[in-house]
MDTraj code that builds the backbone (N, CA, C; nanometers):
import mdtraj as md
import numpy as np

residues = "MET ILE ASN THR ASN ARG LEU ILE LEU ARG HIS TRP GLN GLU ASN ASP ALA GLU ALA LEU TYR LYS TYR ALA LYS ASN PRO ALA VAL GLY GLN ILE ALA GLY TRP SER PRO HIS THR SER VAL ALA HIS SER LEU GLU ILE ILE ARG THR VAL LEU SER ALA PRO GLU ILE TYR ALA ILE VAL PRO LYS ALA THR ASN GLU PRO VAL GLY SER VAL GLY ILE MET PRO TYR SER ASN ALA GLN HIS ASP THR ILE PRO GLN SER ARG ASP MET GLU ILE GLY TYR TRP ILE GLY VAL PRO TYR TRP GLY GLN GLY LEU MET PRO GLU ALA VAL CYS CYS LEU LEU GLN ARG CYS PHE THR ASP LEU ASP ILE GLN THR VAL TRP GLY GLY TYR TYR ASP GLY ASN ASP ARG SER ARG ARG VAL LEU GLU LYS CYS GLY PHE THR TYR HIS HIS THR GLU THR ASP LYS ILE SER PRO LEU GLY ASP VAL ARG THR GLU HIS PHE MET PHE SER SER ASN ALA".split()
xyz = np.array([
    [-0.5470, 1.0028, 1.2908],
    [-0.4269, 1.0601, 1.2343],
    [-0.3054, 1.0028, 1.3090],
    [-0.2024, 0.9682, 1.2313],
    [-0.0808, 0.9113, 1.2871],
    [0.0362, 0.9987, 1.2409],
    [0.1252, 1.0297, 1.3322],
    [0.2421, 1.1116, 1.3000],
    [0.3693, 1.0300, 1.3052],
    [0.4586, 1.0541, 1.2086],
    [0.5941, 1.0012, 1.2129],
    [0.6869, 1.1228, 1.2131],
    [0.8156, 1.0999, 1.2007],
    [0.9090, 1.2126, 1.1985],
    [0.8781, 1.3115, 1.0876],
    [0.8514, 1.2592, 0.9675],
    [0.8333, 1.3469, 0.8511],
    [0.6940, 1.3434, 0.7913],
    [0.6089, 1.2552, 0.8419],
    [0.4803, 1.2308, 0.7762],
    [0.3615, 1.2427, 0.8701],
    [0.2484, 1.2710, 0.8087],
    [0.1183, 1.2552, 0.8727],
    [0.0445, 1.1496, 0.7910],
    [-0.0049, 1.0472, 0.8570],
    [-0.0913, 0.9478, 0.7932],
    [-0.2318, 0.9801, 0.8397],
    [-0.3180, 1.0142, 0.7451],
    [-0.4552, 1.0525, 0.7794],
    [-0.5498, 0.9930, 0.6769],
    [-0.6760, 0.9910, 0.7110],
    [-0.7746, 0.9374, 0.6178],
    [-0.7864, 1.0290, 0.4962],
    [-0.8153, 0.9674, 0.3827],
    [-0.8367, 1.0428, 0.2593],
    [-0.9646, 1.1251, 0.2714],
    [-0.9630, 1.2429, 0.2128],
    [-1.0792, 1.3310, 0.2100],
    [-1.1142, 1.3605, 0.0644],
    [-1.2393, 1.3896, 0.0401],
    [-1.2816, 1.4165, -0.0974],
    [-1.2044, 1.5326, -0.1603],
    [-1.1663, 1.6314, -0.0799],
    [-1.0914, 1.7431, -0.1379],
    [-0.9450, 1.7080, -0.1677],
    [-0.9062, 1.5814, -0.1484],
    [-0.7735, 1.5327, -0.1869],
    [-0.7702, 1.4821, -0.3311],
    [-0.8837, 1.4840, -0.4000],
    [-0.8922, 1.4225, -0.5334],
    [-0.7910, 1.4807, -0.6313],
    [-0.7720, 1.6108, -0.6308],
    [-0.6781, 1.6720, -0.7245],
    [-0.5345, 1.6264, -0.6976],
    [-0.4950, 1.6228, -0.5710],
    [-0.3606, 1.5770, -0.5354],
    [-0.3443, 1.4284, -0.5691],
    [-0.4466, 1.3492, -0.5425],
    [-0.4414, 1.2070, -0.5761],
    [-0.4200, 1.1892, -0.7258],
    [-0.4974, 1.2610, -0.8044],
    [-0.4841, 1.2508, -0.9496],
    [-0.3434, 1.2913, -0.9954],
    [-0.2903, 1.3951, -0.9364],
    [-0.1574, 1.4467, -0.9725],
    [-0.0520, 1.3360, -0.9679],
    [-0.0595, 1.2490, -0.8681],
    [0.0414, 1.1437, -0.8513],
    [-0.0025, 1.0084, -0.9074],
    [-0.1321, 0.9778, -0.9020],
    [-0.1807, 0.8462, -0.9441],
    [-0.2033, 0.8363, -1.0948],
    [-0.1919, 0.9463, -1.1676],
    [-0.2069, 0.9400, -1.3138],
    [-0.0790, 0.8902, -1.3816],
    [0.0310, 0.8908, -1.3114],
    [0.1589, 0.8486, -1.3684],
    [0.1604, 0.6964, -1.3847],
    [0.1776, 0.6466, -1.5068],
    [0.1767, 0.5008, -1.5287],
    [0.2853, 0.4267, -1.4502],
    [0.3929, 0.4946, -1.4139],
    [0.5003, 0.4285, -1.3392],
    [0.4570, 0.3906, -1.1981],
    [0.3523, 0.4523, -1.1484],
    [0.3094, 0.4296, -1.0102],
    [0.2193, 0.3069, -0.9986],
    [0.1077, 0.3057, -1.0677],
    [0.0080, 0.2015, -1.0468],
    [0.0293, 0.0733, -1.1238],
    [0.0770, 0.0834, -1.2461],
    [0.0828, -0.0367, -1.3299],
    [0.1721, -0.1450, -1.2714],
    [0.2838, -0.1082, -1.2110],
    [0.3723, -0.2077, -1.1512],
    [0.3047, -0.2760, -1.0319],
    [0.2076, -0.2068, -0.9709],
    [0.1341, -0.2622, -0.8566],
    [0.0030, -0.3294, -0.8985],
    [-0.0319, -0.3192, -1.0267],
    [-0.1505, -0.3888, -1.0755],
    [-0.2750, -0.3046, -1.0898],
    [-0.2629, -0.1703, -1.0852],
    [-0.3810, -0.0869, -1.1056],
    [-0.3542, 0.0163, -1.2140],
    [-0.4613, 0.0564, -1.2783],
    [-0.4529, 0.1491, -1.3910],
    [-0.4282, 0.2918, -1.3429],
    [-0.3544, 0.3695, -1.4227],
    [-0.3369, 0.5108, -1.3897],
    [-0.4732, 0.5806, -1.3842],
    [-0.4847, 0.6775, -1.2959],
    [-0.6088, 0.7548, -1.2864],
    [-0.6235, 0.8408, -1.4114],
    [-0.7461, 0.8546, -1.4572],
    [-0.7720, 0.9223, -1.5844],
    [-0.8231, 1.0650, -1.5691],
    [-0.8659, 1.1024, -1.4478],
    [-0.9196, 1.2369, -1.4255],
    [-0.9324, 1.2615, -1.2757],
    [-0.9542, 1.3854, -1.2384],
    [-0.9812, 1.4181, -1.0985],
    [-1.1089, 1.3468, -1.0530],
    [-1.2078, 1.3384, -1.1407],
    [-1.3330, 1.2689, -1.1071],
    [-1.3072, 1.1208, -1.0781],
    [-1.2204, 1.0592, -1.1563],
    [-1.1825, 0.9196, -1.1334],
    [-1.1161, 0.9061, -0.9965],
    [-1.0246, 0.9970, -0.9636],
    [-0.9578, 0.9942, -0.8333],
    [-1.0581, 1.0129, -0.7198],
    [-1.1549, 1.1006, -0.7391],
    [-1.2582, 1.1209, -0.6374],
    [-1.3361, 0.9917, -0.6140],
    [-1.3694, 0.9213, -0.7215],
    [-1.4410, 0.7941, -0.7092],
    [-1.3562, 0.6914, -0.6333],
    [-1.2260, 0.6890, -0.6582],
    [-1.1360, 0.5976, -0.5866],
    [-1.1321, 0.6334, -0.4379],
    [-1.1300, 0.7627, -0.4067],
    [-1.1342, 0.8047, -0.2658],
    [-1.2632, 0.7563, -0.2008],
    [-1.3750, 0.7700, -0.2705],
    [-1.5054, 0.7325, -0.2142],
    [-1.5219, 0.5813, -0.1980],
    [-1.4523, 0.5043, -0.2776],
    [-1.4708, 0.3587, -0.2742],
    [-1.3492, 0.2905, -0.2111],
    [-1.2424, 0.2791, -0.2837],
    [-1.1252, 0.2028, -0.2403],
    [-1.0570, 0.2649, -0.1185],
    [-1.0325, 0.3946, -0.1227],
    [-0.9521, 0.4593, -0.0182],
    [-1.0319, 0.5017, 0.1046],
    [-1.1589, 0.4674, 0.1095],
    [-1.2422, 0.5050, 0.2245],
    [-1.2452, 0.3981, 0.3331],
    [-1.1756, 0.2874, 0.3126],
    [-1.1718, 0.1813, 0.4144],
    [-1.1073, 0.2349, 0.5428],
    [-1.1437, 0.1788, 0.6569],
    [-1.1015, 0.2355, 0.7855],
    [-0.9507, 0.2475, 0.8076],
    [-0.8723, 0.1538, 0.7582],
    [-0.7279, 0.1553, 0.7855],
    [-0.6451, 0.1895, 0.6610],
    [-0.7000, 0.2735, 0.5741],
    [-0.6248, 0.3222, 0.4579],
    [-0.5981, 0.4700, 0.4796],
    [-0.4732, 0.5086, 0.4623],
    [-0.4294, 0.6429, 0.4959],
    [-0.3617, 0.7134, 0.3791],
    [-0.3845, 0.8433, 0.3707],
    [-0.3081, 0.9289, 0.2809],
    [-0.1726, 0.9539, 0.3469],
    [-0.0683, 0.9521, 0.2668],
    [0.0659, 0.9838, 0.3146],
    [0.0898, 1.1315, 0.2845],
    [0.1058, 1.2105, 0.3896],
    [0.1174, 1.3556, 0.3756],
    [0.2492, 1.4016, 0.4376],
    [0.3477, 1.4387, 0.3554],
    [0.4706, 1.4939, 0.4132],
    [0.4403, 1.6231, 0.4898],
    [0.4956, 1.6336, 0.6095],
    [0.4734, 1.7537, 0.6901],
    [0.5245, 1.8786, 0.6182],
    [0.6272, 1.8615, 0.5345],
    [0.6865, 1.9756, 0.4646],
    [0.5938, 2.0356, 0.3595],
    [0.5016, 1.9544, 0.3045],
    [0.4158, 2.0033, 0.1952],
    [0.2682, 2.0088, 0.2317],
    [0.2273, 1.9265, 0.3277],
    [0.0865, 1.9148, 0.3672],
    [-0.0038, 1.8724, 0.2507],
    [0.0535, 1.8006, 0.1538],
    [-0.0215, 1.7516, 0.0379],
    [-0.0118, 1.5987, 0.0344],
    [-0.1239, 1.5272, 0.0160],
    [-0.1159, 1.3813, 0.0036],
    [-0.0368, 1.3425, -0.1215],
    [0.0620, 1.2537, -0.1031],
    [0.1490, 1.2141, -0.2145],
    [0.1520, 1.0635, -0.2348],
    [0.0738, 0.9904, -0.1565],
    [0.0716, 0.8451, -0.1666],
    [-0.0284, 0.7878, -0.0688],
    [-0.0263, 0.6565, -0.0564],
    [-0.1229, 0.5896, 0.0297],
    [-0.0604, 0.4652, 0.0911],
    [-0.1052, 0.4329, 0.2111],
    [-0.0654, 0.3097, 0.2784],
    [-0.1872, 0.2598, 0.3541],
    [-0.2073, 0.1288, 0.3533],
    [-0.3235, 0.0770, 0.4232],
    [-0.3164, -0.0726, 0.4434],
    [-0.4001, -0.1194, 0.5344],
    [-0.4128, -0.2629, 0.5573],
    [-0.5561, -0.3043, 0.5315],
    [-0.5704, -0.4263, 0.4864],
    [-0.7029, -0.4824, 0.4592],
    [-0.6996, -0.6310, 0.4899],
    [-0.8148, -0.6908, 0.5208],
    [-0.8176, -0.8349, 0.5476],
    [-0.7813, -0.9146, 0.4222],
    [-0.7256, -1.0310, 0.4461],
    [-0.6966, -1.1216, 0.3358],
    [-0.8233, -1.1865, 0.2844],
    [-0.8222, -1.2232, 0.1587],
    [-0.9333, -1.2953, 0.0974],
    [-0.8849, -1.4341, 0.0590],
    [-0.9568, -1.5371, 0.1018],
    [-0.9192, -1.6739, 0.0648],
    [-0.9136, -1.6936, -0.0845],
    [-1.0009, -1.6264, -0.1572],
    [-1.0039, -1.6425, -0.3026],
    [-0.8740, -1.5932, -0.3660],
    [-0.8137, -1.4911, -0.3073],
    [-0.6904, -1.4369, -0.3635],
    [-0.5678, -1.5138, -0.3179],
    [-0.5661, -1.5547, -0.1931],
    [-0.4451, -1.6108, -0.1344],
    [-0.4776, -1.7401, -0.0616],
    [-0.4952, -1.8480, -0.1368],
    [-0.5376, -1.9756, -0.0794],
    [-0.4385, -2.0314, 0.0216],
    [-0.3101, -1.9968, 0.0079],
    [-0.2081, -2.0600, 0.0925],
    [-0.1831, -1.9850, 0.2214],
    [-0.2524, -1.8744, 0.2448],
    [-0.2233, -1.7917, 0.3611],
    [-0.3393, -1.7974, 0.4609],
    [-0.3092, -1.8267, 0.5872],
    [-0.4151, -1.8291, 0.6874],
    [-0.4784, -1.6917, 0.7066],
    [-0.6015, -1.6880, 0.7579],
    [-0.6743, -1.5626, 0.7673],
    [-0.6893, -1.5066, 0.9079],
    [-0.6880, -1.5891, 1.0107],
    [-0.7181, -1.5378, 1.1438],
    [-0.6128, -1.4372, 1.1882],
    [-0.6600, -1.3168, 1.2199],
    [-0.5752, -1.2085, 1.2674],
    [-0.4623, -1.1734, 1.1709],
    [-0.4839, -1.1988, 1.0422],
    [-0.3872, -1.1637, 0.9383],
    [-0.4427, -1.0509, 0.8542],
    [-0.3558, -0.9607, 0.8123],
    [-0.3936, -0.8503, 0.7250],
    [-0.2909, -0.8406, 0.6130],
    [-0.3285, -0.7694, 0.5087],
    [-0.2394, -0.7431, 0.3963],
    [-0.2130, -0.5936, 0.3912],
    [-0.0890, -0.5561, 0.3645],
    [-0.0540, -0.4151, 0.3545],
    [-0.0331, -0.3796, 0.2074],
    [-0.0795, -0.2630, 0.1703],
    [-0.0591, -0.2109, 0.0362],
    [-0.0140, -0.0666, 0.0453],
    [0.0613, -0.0212, -0.0537],
    [0.1180, 0.1134, -0.0469],
    [0.1659, 0.1581, -0.1839],
    [0.1731, 0.2893, -0.2002],
    [0.2335, 0.3510, -0.3182],
    [0.2655, 0.4959, -0.2828],
    [0.3565, 0.5526, -0.3595],
    [0.3920, 0.6930, -0.3393],
    [0.4270, 0.7541, -0.4744],
    [0.3980, 0.8811, -0.4905],
    [0.4239, 0.9512, -0.6155],
    [0.5720, 0.9531, -0.6523],
    [0.5994, 0.9485, -0.7812],
    [0.7365, 0.9405, -0.8334],
    [0.8297, 1.0469, -0.7753],
    [0.7873, 1.1737, -0.7604],
    [0.8821, 1.2721, -0.7058],
    [0.9313, 1.2392, -0.5648],
    [0.8643, 1.1456, -0.4969],
    [0.8992, 1.1111, -0.3593],
    [0.9706, 0.9772, -0.3476],
    [0.9995, 0.9141, -0.4612],
    [1.0729, 0.7878, -0.4597],
    [1.2149, 0.8116, -0.4079],
    [1.2660, 0.7126, -0.3362],
    [1.4055, 0.7150, -0.2937],
    [1.4360, 0.8055, -0.1758],
    [1.3336, 0.8555, -0.1068],
    [1.3568, 0.9443, 0.0071],
    [1.3331, 0.8760, 0.1421],
    [1.2975, 0.7471, 0.1389],
    [1.2736, 0.6742, 0.2628],
    [1.1378, 0.7008, 0.3259],
    [1.0503, 0.7706, 0.2541],
    [0.9188, 0.8025, 0.3095],
    [0.8289, 0.6789, 0.3172],
    [0.8352, 0.5943, 0.2153],
    [0.7479, 0.4770, 0.2155],
    [0.7850, 0.3795, 0.3269],
    [0.9131, 0.3447, 0.3474],
    [0.9429, 0.2583, 0.4626],
    [0.9000, 0.3223, 0.5949],
    [0.9121, 0.4536, 0.6057],
    [0.8691, 0.5227, 0.7279],
    [0.7189, 0.5030, 0.7508],
    [0.6399, 0.5153, 0.6442],
    [0.4951, 0.4981, 0.6557],
    [0.4578, 0.3525, 0.6835],
    [0.5195, 0.2597, 0.6112],
    [0.4875, 0.1174, 0.6278],
    [0.5264, 0.0693, 0.7675],
    [0.6455, 0.1046, 0.8139],
    [0.6893, 0.0630, 0.9479],
    [0.5965, 0.1197, 1.0551],
    [0.5506, 0.2424, 1.0362],
    [0.4584, 0.3046, 1.1310],
    [0.3253, 0.2291, 1.1358],
    [0.2705, 0.1971, 1.0191],
    [0.1440, 0.1236, 1.0157],
    [0.1613, -0.0183, 1.0691],
    [0.2752, -0.0780, 1.0432],
    [0.3050, -0.2116, 1.0956],
    [0.3049, -0.2086, 1.2490],
    [0.3645, -0.1068, 1.3062],
    [0.3639, -0.0922, 1.4523],
    [0.2207, -0.0780, 1.5030],
    [0.1388, -0.0013, 1.4331],
    [-0.0028, 0.0134, 1.4722],
    [-0.0738, -0.1224, 1.4699],
    [-0.0455, -0.2018, 1.3677],
    [-0.1077, -0.3343, 1.3574],
    [-0.0784, -0.4191, 1.4802],
    [0.0478, -0.4202, 1.5209],
    [0.0888, -0.5087, 1.6298],
    [0.0580, -0.4515, 1.7682],
    [0.0585, -0.3198, 1.7815],
    [0.0380, -0.2592, 1.9140],
    [-0.1076, -0.2275, 1.9414],
    [-0.1775, -0.1713, 1.8431],
    [-0.3130, -0.1209, 1.8669],
    [-0.4245, -0.2116, 1.8142],
    [-0.3973, -0.2870, 1.7088],
    [-0.5045, -0.3592, 1.6397],
    [-0.5047, -0.5098, 1.6648],
    [-0.4097, -0.5603, 1.7426],
    [-0.4026, -0.7028, 1.7758],
    [-0.3947, -0.7915, 1.6514],
    [-0.3215, -0.7448, 1.5517],
    [-0.2982, -0.8240, 1.4306],
    [-0.1792, -0.9165, 1.4585],
    [-0.1895, -1.0402, 1.4148],
    [-0.0815, -1.1356, 1.4382],
    [0.0217, -1.1312, 1.3266],
    [-0.0251, -1.1277, 1.2001],
    [0.0661, -1.1314, 1.0854],
    [0.0201, -1.0315, 0.9810],
    [0.1153, -0.9591, 0.9258],
    [0.0880, -0.8679, 0.8149],
    [0.1635, -0.9202, 0.6942],
    [0.0902, -0.9363, 0.5837],
    [0.1449, -0.9873, 0.4589],
    [0.1635, -0.8735, 0.3599],
    [0.2672, -0.8845, 0.2794],
    [0.2892, -0.7901, 0.1707],
    [0.3234, -0.8676, 0.0459],
    [0.2660, -0.8277, -0.0653],
    [0.2948, -0.8932, -0.1922],
    [0.3455, -0.7924, -0.2929],
    [0.4271, -0.8399, -0.3867],
    [0.4746, -0.7537, -0.4946],
    [0.4953, -0.8401, -0.6189],
    [0.4731, -0.7784, -0.7326],
    [0.4914, -0.8481, -0.8596],
    [0.6379, -0.8463, -0.9013],
    [0.6756, -0.9472, -0.9817],
    [0.8093, -0.9491, -1.0409],
    [0.8403, -0.8130, -1.1020],
    [0.9595, -0.7647, -1.0787],
    [1.0016, -0.6377, -1.1362],
    [0.9755, -0.5184, -1.0469],
    [0.8967, -0.5341, -0.9431],
    [0.8679, -0.4226, -0.8533],
    [0.9678, -0.4264, -0.7361],
    [1.0934, -0.4004, -0.7696],
    [1.2001, -0.4081, -0.6701],
    [1.1855, -0.3022, -0.5616],
    [1.1272, -0.1876, -0.5946],
    [1.1080, -0.0827, -0.4934],
    [1.0131, -0.1315, -0.3833],
    [0.9077, -0.1986, -0.4231],
    [0.8126, -0.2506, -0.3251],
    [0.8775, -0.3589, -0.2393],
    [0.9542, -0.4459, -0.3014],
    [1.0254, -0.5508, -0.2272],
    [1.1195, -0.4872, -0.1249],
    [1.1920, -0.3834, -0.1650],
    [1.2872, -0.3173, -0.0747],
    [1.2162, -0.2533, 0.0447],
    [1.0987, -0.1964, 0.0226],
    [1.0228, -0.1390, 0.1340],
    [0.9936, -0.2478, 0.2369],
    [0.9447, -0.3616, 0.1903],
    [0.9126, -0.4710, 0.2821],
    [1.0378, -0.5185, 0.3561],
    [1.1489, -0.5326, 0.2849],
    [1.2732, -0.5758, 0.3483],
    [1.3180, -0.4755, 0.4546],
    [1.3111, -0.3464, 0.4223],
    [1.3534, -0.2424, 0.5171],
    [1.2665, -0.2414, 0.6422],
    [1.1439, -0.2889, 0.6297],
    [1.0522, -0.2927, 0.7444],
    [1.0526, -0.4282, 0.8147],
    [1.1479, -0.5155, 0.7797],
    [1.1661, -0.6409, 0.8517],
    [1.0813, -0.7576, 0.8060],
    [1.0170, -0.7469, 0.6896],
    [0.9366, -0.8584, 0.6381],
    [1.0295, -0.9711, 0.5917],
    [0.9779, -1.0941, 0.5985],
    [1.0506, -1.2144, 0.5597],
    [0.9817, -1.2790, 0.4397],
    [1.0615, -1.3268, 0.3442],
    [1.0051, -1.3948, 0.2265],
    [0.9294, -1.5197, 0.2718],
    [0.8118, -1.5437, 0.2079],
    [0.7319, -1.6616, 0.2391],
    [0.7162, -1.7542, 0.1191],
    [0.6650, -1.7020, 0.0069],
    [0.6455, -1.7878, -0.1094],
    [0.6206, -1.7030, -0.2348],
    [0.6190, -1.7711, -0.3488],
    [0.5931, -1.7093, -0.4788],
    [0.4796, -1.7843, -0.5468],
    [0.3913, -1.7090, -0.6114],
    [0.2829, -1.7686, -0.6899],
    [0.2996, -1.7231, -0.8348],
    [0.2941, -1.8195, -0.9269],
    [0.3105, -1.7888, -1.0694],
    [0.1749, -1.7941, -1.1401],
    [0.1735, -1.7414, -1.2603],
    [0.0541, -1.7446, -1.3463],
    [-0.0683, -1.6830, -1.2786],
    [-0.0490, -1.5720, -1.2093],
    [-0.1592, -1.5014, -1.1438],
    [-0.2102, -1.3923, -1.2371],
    [-0.3413, -1.3800, -1.2438],
    [-0.4023, -1.2729, -1.3222],
    [-0.4075, -1.1480, -1.2337],
    [-0.3432, -1.0404, -1.2796],
    [-0.3438, -0.9159, -1.2030],
    [-0.4768, -0.8439, -1.2247],
    [-0.5060, -0.7429, -1.1448],
    [-0.6278, -0.6635, -1.1675],
    [-0.6314, -0.5978, -1.3060],
    [-0.5156, -0.5863, -1.3709],
    [-0.5113, -0.5297, -1.5062],
    [-0.5381, -0.6356, -1.6134],
    [-0.5480, -0.7624, -1.5716],
    [-0.5819, -0.8696, -1.6656],
    [-0.4641, -0.9434, -1.7252],
    [-0.3414, -0.9018, -1.6929],
    [-0.2250, -0.9727, -1.7459],
    [-0.1796, -1.0798, -1.6468],
    [-0.0952, -1.1691, -1.6924],
    [-0.0462, -1.2792, -1.6097],
    [0.0884, -1.2378, -1.5490],
    [0.1004, -1.2550, -1.4177],
    [0.2214, -1.2122, -1.3477],
    [0.2647, -1.3159, -1.2447],
    [0.3855, -1.2970, -1.1957],
    [0.4369, -1.3731, -1.0823],
    [0.4352, -1.2803, -0.9618],
    [0.3798, -1.3292, -0.8497],
    [0.3708, -1.2471, -0.7297],
    [0.4461, -1.3147, -0.6159],
    [0.5213, -1.2345, -0.5431],
    [0.6001, -1.2815, -0.4291],
    [0.5350, -1.2304, -0.3014],
    [0.5396, -1.3118, -0.1959],
    [0.4773, -1.2776, -0.0697],
    [0.5793, -1.2793, 0.0433],
    [0.5692, -1.1762, 0.1279],
    [0.6527, -1.1633, 0.2463],
    [0.5591, -1.1383, 0.3654],
    [0.6103, -1.1591, 0.4862],
    [0.5273, -1.1371, 0.6046],
    [0.6094, -1.0810, 0.7190],
    [0.5366, -1.0183, 0.8105],
    [0.5923, -0.9748, 0.9376],
    [0.4946, -1.0208, 1.0442],
    [0.5474, -1.0791, 1.1513],
    [0.4606, -1.1398, 1.2516],
    [0.4870, -1.0818, 1.3891],
    [0.3820, -1.0766, 1.4679],
    [0.3899, -1.0296, 1.6057],
    [0.4119, -1.1461, 1.7009],
    [0.4253, -1.2654, 1.6474],
    [0.4393, -1.3861, 1.7317],
    [0.5763, -1.3963, 1.7930],
])
top = md.Topology()
chain = top.add_chain()
for i, resn in enumerate(residues, 1):
    res = top.add_residue(resn, chain, resSeq=i)
    for name in ("N", "CA", "C"):
        top.add_atom(name, md.element.get_by_symbol(name[0]), res)
traj = md.Trajectory(xyz[None], top)
């Protein structure tokens, strides 16, 4: 568990499925990031058991509500996905937050906190963040956390099967 001024970052639990569904069913949240809206509490539970169970993926829980309202996490890079990015001691950060919490500065708070963990506790050299064209909120989070633009890849097939342009930024401990 990691604490910030306003947030608790903790591992997802199976009893978070209802809260996850509440926020992840909104098409405005996942589609811009390349994933489908959740279709049921059971679907959210399956996502918790599979995708969100990785060691460095955290539920974002505002201290004021004690309810998970989003997620932030790091995962290793895959050469198949990102041919132009080196892999040694590099990780990729991903994040989202429910619509009612947009514009409150919670996501930069969570991302900056996890970025500090990467560089201080996990001996990560570089953290990469990507966002699709049109996802200006995601780009702004990376900028607010000190990420630098690196490159753009066009004609990429998203997990939803459509063709998109993806931009990449990085933050380095070097």
